[in-house]
C-alpha positions, 0 to 999 in steps of 0.5 A: 828346359834343355832339348834332351828333357823336351824330347823325353817329355814329348815322347811321354805326352804323345803316347798318353794324349790323343787330342784336346779335351773339353771342360765342364762344370757339372755332371757329364755335360760338356762345353768348349775348352776354356782358354787359360794357362796349361794344366799342371799335373796336380790339376790333371790328377784331380780331373773327371770323365766328361761326355764328348760333345756330339758335334766333335765325335762320330761316336759317343765317348768320354774324355778326361777333363779338369772342370774346376781349374782355369787351365787348358790341355794343350793341343798336339802339333805335329810340327812341334813334335817333328822339330823336337824329336828330329833324327830320333827312333822311338821304339814301342814294345808291348802287346795290342794295348801298346799297339793302339798307343803306337797307332795313335802316335802315328796318326797324331804325328802324320796328321791323320795316317791310319794303320791298315787292318792288314798291317795291324794283323801283321804287327800283332802276330807272334814274333811278327815283323816290326812296324816301321813308319817315318812320320816326319819327312825330312825331320826323320823321326822313325816310329817303330812297334814290335810285339813283346809280351814277355821280357825274354825270348819265347814263342811270342817275343824276341830277346831284348838284346836282339831287338835293341841291337837290330833296331837301335832306338833313341827312346823306348816305351816298354810294356808286356801288356795285360798278360799276367805272370806271378811275381816270381816268374816276372822278376826272373825275367825282369832283372835280365831285361833291366841289364839289357836296357841299361846296356842299350841306354849307355851305348845310345847315350854315348853314340848320340850324345843325348840322354836316351829315355826309357819309359816302362808303362805299367798295366792294371789288371782287367775288369770282370764283365767290363762290357757291362759298363757303358760309362765311367764308373768313377773318376779314378 
């Protein structure tokens, strides 16, 4: 697999996966992760929620696991991440959900750095300043978060052209969060956004001589009375 493809996969995986998972054969009881080949996508899709081991986490919770397969999730290694993503700028645009993913990526890439509540509050303020963290020392991997609840400029968001020009990234993860807009209103902003992203991607690829990946992260609608659920409702 070539370096550009590896870079794209690393961005996608590190945004989605926070730590190793543990496997079990039945119910919500868990046992240590088995050794074996890495789990493929089909195995991961057919997994289920398992309760965390008490000694692994200070708080109760559940993790996605693949109990029917002799395979294992791969641990995140910050050294590999920094080597593969060297001299890159990863820009995450979105709402508070995207910020939590950004904070998780920062913690993984820096072996434990926790973003302060003060910085979190600043990042989530409407049209607030971006959060910029160099996560890999001399490898020079810059992680950037900018709040973006709309695909066009409004009281909460800057224009994509403005953001992509002032902070030219080599990879973008975009999401407008769980802020519902009707199809007609959404599409009226989506088409100009695609045009801006295409211009950025062409310019970035030409400048850096590597593919510059874009990930548009979707968000499903909210769940009414979600605080009444104390464990996973199903395995989907």
